[in-house]
NURO-424796 format. One record per atom (N, C-alpha, C): residue number from 1; residue in three letters; x, y, z; atom name. Coordinates in pm, whole numbers, padded with zeros to 5 digits. Layout:
N
(NUM, 'ALA', (X, Y, Z), 'CA'),
...
This chain:
71
(1, 'MET', (01339, 02427, 00188), 'N'),
(1, 'MET', (01254, 02383, 00079), 'CA'),
(1, 'MET', (01221, 02235, 00092), 'C'),
(2, 'ASP', (01322, 02153, 00119), 'N'),
(2, 'ASP', (01301, 02009, 00127), 'CA'),
(2, 'ASP', (01204, 01974, 00239), 'C'),
(3, 'ARG', (01219, 02042, 00353), 'N'),
(3, 'ARG', (01131, 02017, 00467), 'CA'),
(3, 'ARG', (00986, 02055, 00432), 'C'),
(4, 'SER', (00970, 02164, 00363), 'N'),
(4, 'SER', (00837, 02210, 00322), 'CA'),
(4, 'SER', (00774, 02111, 00224), 'C'),
(5, 'ARG', (00853, 02059, 00131), 'N'),
(5, 'ARG', (00803, 01963, 00033), 'CA'),
(5, 'ARG', (00760, 01834, 00102), 'C'),
(6, 'ARG', (00839, 01789, 00200), 'N'),
(6, 'ARG', (00804, 01667, 00274), 'CA'),
(6, 'ARG', (00674, 01688, 00351), 'C'),
(7, 'SER', (00659, 01806, 00410), 'N'),
(7, 'SER', (00537, 01837, 00482), 'CA'),
(7, 'SER', (00417, 01837, 00388), 'C'),
(8, 'ASP', (00433, 01896, 00271), 'N'),
(8, 'ASP', (00325, 01897, 00171), 'CA'),
(8, 'ASP', (00292, 01755, 00126), 'C'),
(9, 'ASP', (00395, 01673, 00107), 'N'),
(9, 'ASP', (00375, 01534, 00066), 'CA'),
(9, 'ASP', (00298, 01457, 00174), 'C'),
(10, 'ARG', (00332, 01480, 00301), 'N'),
(10, 'ARG', (00263, 01413, 00411), 'CA'),
(10, 'ARG', (00117, 01457, 00417), 'C'),
(11, 'LYS', (00092, 01585, 00398), 'N'),
(11, 'LYS', (-00046, 01636, 00399), 'CA'),
(11, 'LYS', (-00126, 01575, 00285), 'C'),
(12, 'LYS', (-00066, 01568, 00167), 'N'),
(12, 'LYS', (-00133, 01509, 00052), 'CA'),
(12, 'LYS', (-00165, 01362, 00079), 'C'),
(13, 'ASP', (-00068, 01289, 00136), 'N'),
(13, 'ASP', (-00088, 01148, 00168), 'CA'),
(13, 'ASP', (-00201, 01131, 00270), 'C'),
(14, 'THR', (-00204, 01217, 00370), 'N'),
(14, 'THR', (-00309, 01211, 00472), 'CA'),
(14, 'THR', (-00446, 01236, 00412), 'C'),
(15, 'ARG', (-00457, 01337, 00326), 'N'),
(15, 'ARG', (-00586, 01366, 00261), 'CA'),
(15, 'ARG', (-00633, 01249, 00177), 'C'),
(16, 'GLU', (-00539, 01185, 00107), 'N'),
(16, 'GLU', (-00573, 01070, 00024), 'CA'),
(16, 'GLU', (-00624, 00954, 00110), 'C'),
(17, 'LYS', (-00559, 00928, 00221), 'N'),
(17, 'LYS', (-00600, 00819, 00310), 'CA'),
(17, 'LYS', (-00737, 00847, 00371), 'C'),
(18, 'ILE', (-00763, 00971, 00406), 'N'),
(18, 'ILE', (-00895, 01007, 00460), 'CA'),
(18, 'ILE', (-01002, 00985, 00354), 'C'),
(19, 'ALA', (-00975, 01026, 00230), 'N'),
(19, 'ALA', (-01071, 01007, 00121), 'CA'),
(19, 'ALA', (-01096, 00858, 00097), 'C'),
(20, 'LEU', (-00991, 00777, 00101), 'N'),
(20, 'LEU', (-01008, 00632, 00082), 'CA'),
(20, 'LEU', (-01089, 00571, 00196), 'C'),
(21, 'GLY', (-01066, 00618, 00317), 'N'),
(21, 'GLY', (-01146, 00571, 00430), 'CA'),
(21, 'GLY', (-01293, 00606, 00412), 'C'),
(22, 'GLY', (-01318, 00722, 00354), 'N'),
(22, 'GLY', (-01455, 00763, 00326), 'CA'),
(22, 'GLY', (-01525, 00668, 00231), 'C'),
(23, 'LEU', (-01451, 00608, 00141), 'N'),
(23, 'LEU', (-01510, 00510, 00050), 'CA'),
(23, 'LEU', (-01556, 00385, 00125), 'C'),
(24, 'ILE', (-01480, 00346, 00225), 'N'),
(24, 'ILE', (-01519, 00231, 00308), 'CA'),
(24, 'ILE', (-01651, 00262, 00378), 'C'),
(25, 'VAL', (-01662, 00383, 00432), 'N'),
(25, 'VAL', (-01785, 00425, 00500), 'CA'),
(25, 'VAL', (-01900, 00428, 00401), 'C'),
(26, 'LYS', (-01878, 00486, 00284), 'N'),
(26, 'LYS', (-01983, 00498, 00182), 'CA'),
(26, 'LYS', (-02032, 00361, 00139), 'C'),
(27, 'ALA', (-01943, 00263, 00136), 'N'),
(27, 'ALA', (-01980, 00127, 00096), 'CA'),
(27, 'ALA', (-02055, 00054, 00207), 'C'),
(28, 'GLY', (-02072, 00118, 00323), 'N'),
(28, 'GLY', (-02145, 00055, 00433), 'CA'),
(28, 'GLY', (-02062, -00046, 00510), 'C'),
(29, 'LEU', (-01932, -00031, 00505), 'N'),
(29, 'LEU', (-01842, -00129, 00566), 'CA'),
(29, 'LEU', (-01767, -00075, 00687), 'C'),
(30, 'ARG', (-01813, 00034, 00743), 'N'),
(30, 'ARG', (-01744, 00102, 00853), 'CA'),
(30, 'ARG', (-01709, 00008, 00969), 'C'),
(31, 'TYR', (-01798, -00083, 01002), 'N'),
(31, 'TYR', (-01779, -00163, 01123), 'CA'),
(31, 'TYR', (-01724, -00303, 01096), 'C'),
(32, 'GLU', (-01684, -00328, 00975), 'N'),
(32, 'GLU', (-01623, -00458, 00943), 'CA'),
(32, 'GLU', (-01480, -00464, 00995), 'C'),
(33, 'LYS', (-01434, -00584, 01019), 'N'),
(33, 'LYS', (-01295, -00602, 01065), 'CA'),
(33, 'LYS', (-01198, -00563, 00954), 'C'),
(34, 'ARG', (-01088, -00507, 00994), 'N'),
(34, 'ARG', (-00986, -00462, 00897), 'CA'),
(34, 'ARG', (-00936, -00576, 00810), 'C'),
(35, 'ALA', (-00919, -00694, 00867), 'N'),
(35, 'ALA', (-00872, -00808, 00788), 'CA'),
(35, 'ALA', (-00971, -00843, 00677), 'C'),
(36, 'LEU', (-01100, -00836, 00709), 'N'),
(36, 'LEU', (-01202, -00863, 00608), 'CA'),
(36, 'LEU', (-01196, -00758, 00498), 'C'),
(37, 'LEU', (-01187, -00632, 00536), 'N'),
(37, 'LEU', (-01180, -00524, 00437), 'CA'),
(37, 'LEU', (-01059, -00543, 00346), 'C'),
(38, 'LEU', (-00945, -00571, 00405), 'N'),
(38, 'LEU', (-00825, -00589, 00324), 'CA'),
(38, 'LEU', (-00839, -00709, 00232), 'C'),
(39, 'GLY', (-00894, -00818, 00283), 'N'),
(39, 'GLY', (-00917, -00935, 00199), 'CA'),
(39, 'GLY', (-01009, -00905, 00083), 'C'),
(40, 'MET', (-01116, -00831, 00110), 'N'),
(40, 'MET', (-01209, -00794, 00003), 'CA'),
(40, 'MET', (-01139, -00710, -00103), 'C'),
(41, 'LEU', (-01059, -00614, -00060), 'N'),
(41, 'LEU', (-00990, -00527, -00154), 'CA'),
(41, 'LEU', (-00887, -00603, -00236), 'C'),
(42, 'ILE', (-00814, -00692, -00171), 'N'),
(42, 'ILE', (-00715, -00773, -00243), 'CA'),
(42, 'ILE', (-00784, -00861, -00347), 'C'),
(43, 'ASP', (-00893, -00926, -00307), 'N'),
(43, 'ASP', (-00967, -01013, -00398), 'CA'),
(43, 'ASP', (-01022, -00933, -00516), 'C'),
(44, 'ALA', (-01085, -00820, -00488), 'N'),
(44, 'ALA', (-01141, -00738, -00596), 'CA'),
(44, 'ALA', (-01031, -00686, -00688), 'C'),
(45, 'GLY', (-00918, -00649, -00630), 'N'),
(45, 'GLY', (-00806, -00602, -00711), 'CA'),
(45, 'GLY', (-00754, -00709, -00805), 'C'),
(46, 'GLU', (-00743, -00830, -00753), 'N'),
(46, 'GLU', (-00696, -00942, -00837), 'CA'),
(46, 'GLU', (-00795, -00970, -00949), 'C'),
(47, 'ARG', (-00925, -00970, -00916), 'N'),
(47, 'ARG', (-01026, -00996, -01018), 'CA'),
(47, 'ARG', (-01029, -00884, -01122), 'C'),
(48, 'ALA', (-01014, -00759, -01077), 'N'),
(48, 'ALA', (-01016, -00646, -01171), 'CA'),
(48, 'ALA', (-00895, -00648, -01264), 'C'),
(49, 'ARG', (-00781, -00690, -01211), 'N'),
(49, 'ARG', (-00661, -00698, -01297), 'CA'),
(49, 'ARG', (-00668, -00815, -01394), 'C'),
(50, 'ALA', (-00741, -00919, -01357), 'N'),
(50, 'ALA', (-00748, -01039, -01440), 'CA'),
(50, 'ALA', (-00853, -01028, -01551), 'C'),
(51, 'SER', (-00951, -00940, -01534), 'N'),
(51, 'SER', (-01062, -00936, -01629), 'CA'),
(51, 'SER', (-01109, -00793, -01651), 'C'),
(52, 'GLU', (-01100, -00749, -01773), 'N'),
(52, 'GLU', (-01149, -00614, -01807), 'CA'),
(52, 'GLU', (-01299, -00605, -01785), 'C'),
(53, 'ALA', (-01371, -00713, -01811), 'N'),
(53, 'ALA', (-01517, -00714, -01789), 'CA'),
(53, 'ALA', (-01548, -00694, -01641), 'C'),
(54, 'GLU', (-01473, -00761, -01554), 'N'),
(54, 'GLU', (-01493, -00745, -01409), 'CA'),
(54, 'GLU', (-01458, -00603, -01366), 'C'),
(55, 'ARG', (-01353, -00550, -01421), 'N'),
(55, 'ARG', (-01312, -00412, -01390), 'CA'),
(55, 'ARG', (-01424, -00315, -01427), 'C'),
(56, 'GLU', (-01482, -00334, -01545), 'N'),
(56, 'GLU', (-01591, -00247, -01590), 'CA'),
(56, 'GLU', (-01715, -00266, -01504), 'C'),
(57, 'ARG', (-01744, -00390, -01464), 'N'),
(57, 'ARG', (-01860, -00418, -01378), 'CA'),
(57, 'ARG', (-01846, -00347, -01244), 'C'),
(58, 'LEU', (-01729, -00358, -01183), 'N'),
(58, 'LEU', (-01706, -00294, -01054), 'CA'),
(58, 'LEU', (-01709, -00141, -01066), 'C'),
(59, 'ALA', (-01652, -00089, -01175), 'N'),
(59, 'ALA', (-01655, 00056, -01198), 'CA'),
(59, 'ALA', (-01798, 00106, -01214), 'C'),
(60, 'ALA', (-01882, 00028, -01281), 'N'),
(60, 'ALA', (-02022, 00067, -01299), 'CA'),
(60, 'ALA', (-02095, 00073, -01165), 'C'),
(61, 'ILE', (-02065, -00021, -01076), 'N'),
(61, 'ILE', (-02126, -00020, -00943), 'CA'),
(61, 'ILE', (-02083, 00107, -00869), 'C'),
(62, 'GLY', (-01955, 00138, -00875), 'N'),
(62, 'GLY', (-01905, 00259, -00808), 'CA'),
(62, 'GLY', (-01961, 00386, -00868), 'C'),
(63, 'THR', (-01969, 00392, -00999), 'N'),
(63, 'THR', (-02025, 00510, -01066), 'CA'),
(63, 'THR', (-02169, 00531, -01024), 'C'),
(64, 'LYS', (-02246, 00423, -01016), 'N'),
(64, 'LYS', (-02386, 00433, -00974), 'CA'),
(64, 'LYS', (-02395, 00483, -00830), 'C'),
(65, 'ALA', (-02310, 00433, -00744), 'N'),
(65, 'ALA', (-02312, 00476, -00604), 'CA'),
(65, 'ALA', (-02282, 00625, -00592), 'C'),
(66, 'PHE', (-02187, 00674, -00670), 'N'),
(66, 'PHE', (-02155, 00817, -00668), 'CA'),
(66, 'PHE', (-02270, 00899, -00725), 'C'),
(67, 'SER', (-02334, 00851, -00831), 'N'),
(67, 'SER', (-02443, 00927, -00890), 'CA'),
(67, 'SER', (-02567, 00926, -00800), 'C'),
(68, 'ASP', (-02590, 00817, -00726), 'N'),
(68, 'ASP', (-02701, 00811, -00630), 'CA'),
(68, 'ASP', (-02680, 00912, -00518), 'C'),
(69, 'GLU', (-02554, 00938, -00485), 'N'),
(69, 'GLU', (-02519, 01033, -00379), 'CA'),
(69, 'GLU', (-02562, 01175, -00418), 'C'),
(70, 'ARG', (-02557, 01207, -00545), 'N'),
(70, 'ARG', (-02586, 01342, -00592), 'CA'),
(70, 'ARG', (-02736, 01369, -00601), 'C'),
(71, 'GLU', (-02815, 01265, -00601), 'N'),
(71, 'GLU', (-02960, 01282, -00619), 'CA'),
(71, 'GLU', (-03029, 01326, -00492), 'C'),
């Protein structure tokens, strides 16, 4: 049972990482350097945690990008 659960956990983790990588591609950042991507994410995370307005602004951008995908 424990081995099966670990395998399921690894599969879930892998699917999540693939989905997150897809967000990088969707944002048009596929060919950027990893250090730049990480820096951007760290900066955005800090700004989103510091300001609810910034969090809402970034969420609105993401929501629009997802809705544009469906059209």
